[in-house]
Residue frames as qw, qx, qy, qz and C-alpha x, y, z in Angstrom:
[[0.587, -0.154, 0.764, -0.216, 0.50, 20.33, -2.89],
 [0.517, 0.319, -0.630, -0.485, 0.45, 17.50, -5.50],
 [0.369, -0.108, 0.868, -0.315, -1.11, 14.71, -3.49],
 [0.369, -0.098, -0.727, -0.571, -3.42, 12.22, -5.06],
 [0.602, -0.064, 0.458, -0.651, -6.95, 11.05, -3.80],
 [0.354, 0.081, -0.883, -0.298, -7.97, 7.52, -4.21],
 [0.683, -0.135, 0.314, -0.646, -11.44, 6.23, -3.27],
 [0.378, 0.190, -0.893, -0.151, -11.66, 2.41, -2.97],
 [0.761, -0.336, -0.334, -0.442, -13.96, -0.32, -1.58],
 [0.011, 0.310, -0.819, 0.482, -13.74, -1.73, 1.98],
 [0.431, -0.340, -0.822, -0.152, -15.88, -4.31, 3.79],
 [0.428, -0.798, -0.422, 0.019, -16.34, -2.20, 6.94],
 [0.030, 0.914, -0.152, 0.375, -15.16, 0.82, 8.78],
 [0.684, -0.679, 0.256, -0.076, -13.73, -0.80, 11.90],
 [0.882, -0.068, 0.303, 0.355, -11.28, -3.28, 10.25],
 [0.510, 0.702, 0.095, 0.487, -10.31, -0.48, 7.77],
 [0.208, -0.908, 0.198, -0.304, -9.55, 1.95, 10.65],
 [0.819, -0.483, 0.289, 0.111, -7.53, -0.79, 12.45],
 [0.832, 0.189, 0.221, 0.473, -5.35, -1.54, 9.44],
 [0.402, 0.699, 0.069, 0.587, -4.70, 2.05, 8.26],
 [0.263, -0.858, 0.167, -0.408, -4.58, 3.87, 11.64],
 [0.752, -0.593, 0.275, -0.086, -3.39, 1.27, 14.09],
 [0.886, 0.004, 0.314, 0.342, -1.03, -0.78, 11.88],
 [0.593, 0.517, 0.180, 0.591, 0.16, 1.66, 9.22],
 [0.380, -0.409, -0.227, 0.798, 0.01, 4.70, 11.47],
 [0.110, 0.444, 0.433, 0.777, -2.11, 6.84, 9.06],
 [0.115, 0.198, 0.412, -0.882, -3.94, 9.80, 10.52],
 [0.146, 0.552, 0.818, 0.063, -7.71, 9.47, 10.23],
 [0.055, -0.097, -0.125, -0.986, -9.60, 12.31, 8.64],
 [0.600, 0.008, 0.128, -0.790, -13.41, 12.64, 8.24],
 [0.071, -0.043, -0.993, -0.089, -15.69, 9.62, 8.39],
 [0.652, -0.103, 0.031, -0.751, -19.24, 8.57, 8.42],
 [0.777, -0.095, 0.571, -0.246, -20.97, 5.13, 8.89],
 [0.864, 0.424, 0.273, 0.001, -20.19, 4.36, 5.21],
 [0.684, 0.579, -0.125, 0.425, -16.78, 5.92, 4.43],
 [0.617, -0.719, 0.044, 0.318, -13.54, 6.91, 6.02],
 [0.497, 0.811, -0.196, 0.238, -10.65, 9.13, 4.92],
 [0.818, -0.422, 0.070, 0.384, -6.94, 8.70, 5.79],
 [0.158, 0.887, -0.413, -0.134, -3.76, 10.64, 5.30],
 [0.969, 0.072, 0.175, 0.157, -1.90, 7.92, 3.49],
 [0.651, -0.216, 0.231, 0.690, 1.74, 9.15, 3.63],
 [0.039, -0.406, 0.121, 0.905, 0.57, 12.66, 2.36],
 [0.239, -0.087, -0.661, -0.706, -2.17, 11.37, 0.11],
 [0.565, -0.035, 0.388, -0.728, -5.88, 11.08, 0.73],
 [0.196, -0.104, -0.953, -0.206, -7.45, 7.65, 0.74],
 [0.561, -0.055, 0.136, -0.815, -11.20, 7.31, 1.00],
 [0.014, -0.037, -0.999, 0.000, -12.51, 3.84, 1.95],
 [0.582, -0.041, -0.069, -0.809, -16.15, 3.32, 1.04],
 [0.500, -0.025, 0.815, -0.290, -18.14, 0.35, 2.50],
 [0.618, 0.313, -0.430, -0.579, -19.26, -2.11, -0.13],
 [0.757, -0.147, 0.619, -0.151, -20.33, -5.69, -0.13],
 [0.834, 0.530, 0.145, 0.045, -19.21, -6.03, -3.81],
 [0.282, -0.760, 0.493, 0.316, -15.34, -6.07, -3.69],
 [0.795, 0.507, -0.259, -0.210, -14.06, -7.26, -7.09],
 [0.935, -0.160, 0.182, 0.257, -11.67, -10.22, -7.52],
 [0.136, -0.799, 0.425, 0.403, -8.05, -9.58, -8.26],
 [0.887, 0.448, -0.015, 0.110, -6.03, -10.59, -11.29],
 [0.594, -0.602, 0.357, 0.397, -2.40, -11.42, -10.97],
 [0.727, 0.622, 0.205, 0.205, -1.72, -10.34, -14.43],
 [0.039, 0.955, -0.292, 0.028, 1.01, -7.88, -13.49],
 [0.929, -0.023, -0.021, 0.369, 4.50, -9.33, -14.16],
 [0.007, 0.959, -0.232, 0.161, 7.33, -7.25, -12.71],
 [0.017, 0.655, -0.738, 0.161, 10.85, -8.40, -12.65],
 [0.413, 0.087, -0.905, -0.056, 9.62, -12.04, -12.82],
 [0.048, 0.172, 0.798, -0.576, 7.01, -11.61, -10.02],
 [0.177, -0.532, -0.675, -0.480, 3.32, -11.82, -10.41],
 [0.024, -0.130, -0.435, 0.890, 1.56, -8.94, -8.75],
 [0.155, 0.589, 0.780, -0.147, -2.11, -8.30, -8.21],
 [0.005, -0.062, -0.271, -0.961, -3.91, -5.79, -10.48],
 [0.144, 0.824, -0.126, 0.534, -5.30, -3.37, -9.59],
 [0.645, -0.467, -0.371, 0.478, -3.28, -2.19, -6.63],
 [0.078, 0.915, -0.076, 0.389, -2.08, 1.05, -5.09],
 [0.777, -0.290, -0.234, 0.508, 0.78, 1.96, -2.91],
 [0.174, -0.982, 0.049, 0.047, 3.24, 4.52, -1.77],
 [0.666, 0.437, -0.307, 0.521, 6.91, 5.50, -2.36],
 [0.607, -0.792, -0.061, -0.001, 8.54, 5.81, 0.92],
 [0.104, 0.771, -0.596, 0.199, 12.03, 6.78, 2.25],
 [0.590, 0.195, -0.778, 0.096, 14.07, 3.84, 3.39],
 [0.022, -0.102, 0.721, -0.686, 13.58, 4.39, 7.15],
 [0.615, 0.068, 0.164, -0.768, 9.78, 4.61, 6.74],
 [0.772, 0.194, -0.518, -0.312, 9.73, 1.43, 4.61],
 [0.430, 0.127, -0.832, 0.327, 11.63, -0.48, 7.23],
 [0.267, -0.056, 0.531, -0.802, 9.32, 0.92, 9.97],
 [0.737, 0.114, -0.113, -0.656, 6.23, -0.22, 8.03],
 [0.672, 0.242, -0.696, -0.074, 7.85, -3.54, 7.31],
 [0.185, 0.158, -0.803, 0.544, 8.57, -4.15, 10.96],
 [0.466, 0.031, 0.351, -0.811, 5.02, -3.09, 12.02],
 [0.774, 0.194, -0.361, -0.483, 3.46, -5.47, 9.37],
 [0.553, 0.202, -0.794, 0.152, 5.60, -8.31, 10.64],
 [0.079, -0.106, 0.684, -0.718, 4.81, -7.56, 14.26],
 [0.590, 0.126, 0.242, -0.760, 1.12, -7.68, 13.48],
 [0.477, 0.018, 0.872, 0.107, 1.53, -11.06, 11.46],
 [0.570, 0.646, 0.036, -0.506, 0.25, -9.47, 8.33],
 [0.782, 0.084, 0.548, 0.287, 0.93, -11.92, 5.51],
 [0.050, 0.602, -0.376, -0.703, 2.95, -10.52, 2.57],
 [0.784, 0.560, 0.163, -0.215, 1.63, -11.05, -0.92],
 [0.701, 0.540, -0.249, 0.394, 5.26, -10.26, -1.96],
 [0.715, -0.553, -0.180, 0.389, 7.76, -10.47, 0.73],
 [0.026, -0.960, 0.183, 0.208, 10.04, -7.45, 1.26],
 [0.821, 0.042, 0.345, 0.453, 12.81, -7.73, -1.26],
 [0.101, -0.630, 0.323, 0.699, 15.28, -5.81, -3.40],
 [0.710, 0.542, 0.444, 0.071, 14.22, -5.52, -7.05],
 [0.531, 0.811, -0.014, 0.245, 16.42, -4.37, -9.95],
 [0.649, -0.668, 0.148, 0.332, 19.54, -4.72, -7.94],
 [0.510, -0.361, 0.367, 0.689, 22.32, -2.67, -9.39],
 [0.267, 0.444, 0.585, 0.624, 20.16, -1.24, -12.16],
 [0.158, -0.202, -0.063, -0.964, 18.26, 1.92, -12.75],
 [0.665, -0.342, -0.280, -0.601, 15.14, 1.74, -10.58],
 [0.454, 0.003, -0.815, 0.360, 16.70, -0.38, -7.77],
 [0.479, -0.430, 0.086, -0.761, 14.07, -0.46, -4.99],
 [0.054, 0.058, 0.924, -0.375, 12.91, -2.30, -2.03],
 [0.526, -0.149, -0.288, -0.786, 9.30, -3.41, -2.43],
 [0.071, 0.118, 0.938, -0.318, 6.62, -5.37, -0.53],
 [0.455, -0.255, -0.436, -0.734, 2.90, -6.13, -1.07],
 [0.076, 0.134, 0.861, -0.485, 0.30, -6.77, 1.52],
 [0.216, -0.527, -0.640, -0.516, -3.47, -6.99, 1.59],
 [0.256, -0.271, 0.366, -0.853, -5.48, -4.67, 3.89],
 [0.287, 0.078, 0.870, -0.394, -8.31, -6.37, 5.89],
 [0.651, 0.497, 0.249, -0.517, -10.74, -5.91, 2.93],
 [0.802, 0.174, 0.499, 0.279, -8.42, -7.68, 0.51],
 [0.381, 0.923, -0.054, 0.002, -7.08, -4.57, -1.23],
 [0.842, 0.021, 0.017, 0.539, -3.43, -5.05, -2.42],
 [0.039, -0.993, 0.099, 0.049, -1.07, -2.36, -1.42],
 [0.821, 0.250, -0.098, 0.504, 2.50, -2.05, -2.57],
 [0.328, -0.916, 0.103, 0.208, 5.19, -0.15, -0.66],
 [0.783, 0.439, -0.026, 0.441, 8.41, 0.93, -2.40],
 [0.353, -0.857, 0.184, 0.326, 11.70, 2.59, -1.39],
 [0.734, 0.632, -0.097, 0.228, 13.92, 3.50, -4.26],
 [0.751, -0.254, -0.037, 0.608, 17.67, 3.46, -3.72],
 [0.235, -0.132, 0.127, 0.955, 17.77, 6.76, -5.61],
 [0.313, 0.655, 0.463, -0.510, 14.84, 9.09, -5.81],
 [0.170, 0.570, -0.428, -0.680, 16.25, 10.24, -9.18],
 [0.003, 0.130, -0.919, -0.372, 15.35, 6.85, -10.64],
 [0.412, 0.348, 0.650, -0.535, 11.65, 6.97, -9.84],
 [0.609, 0.683, 0.214, -0.343, 10.75, 8.05, -13.47],
 [0.015, 0.630, -0.635, -0.448, 13.91, 7.16, -15.35],
 [0.864, 0.346, -0.181, -0.318, 13.72, 4.80, -18.34]]
């Protein structure tokens, strides 16, 4: 297994559970009153309650689009990307970057979208047209 683990700050457990379990469909793992784990598409996320969530910087410039830094995300197959997109739209989750095709006709062609979770953490979802392009130059 080569999954990653990412621990990040959240404002509370309940809104975090609602976003990741009810909206994204992630399976909840262990939790306490101050942290909660999720299976985030095969990776372990661990949300820790904090009242000191840092401000974002939109210093990332990708294909002419300003993106918030830091952010995390996931590479998905096309069907899963579309399912997540439909669920986010149905829940009226505002897109930071609306679903769009990036690098059309080039190496690295991908669908991408950014949203904020309920604690303000930016999340990017991607779906490459060819999985062979994920690490190509």
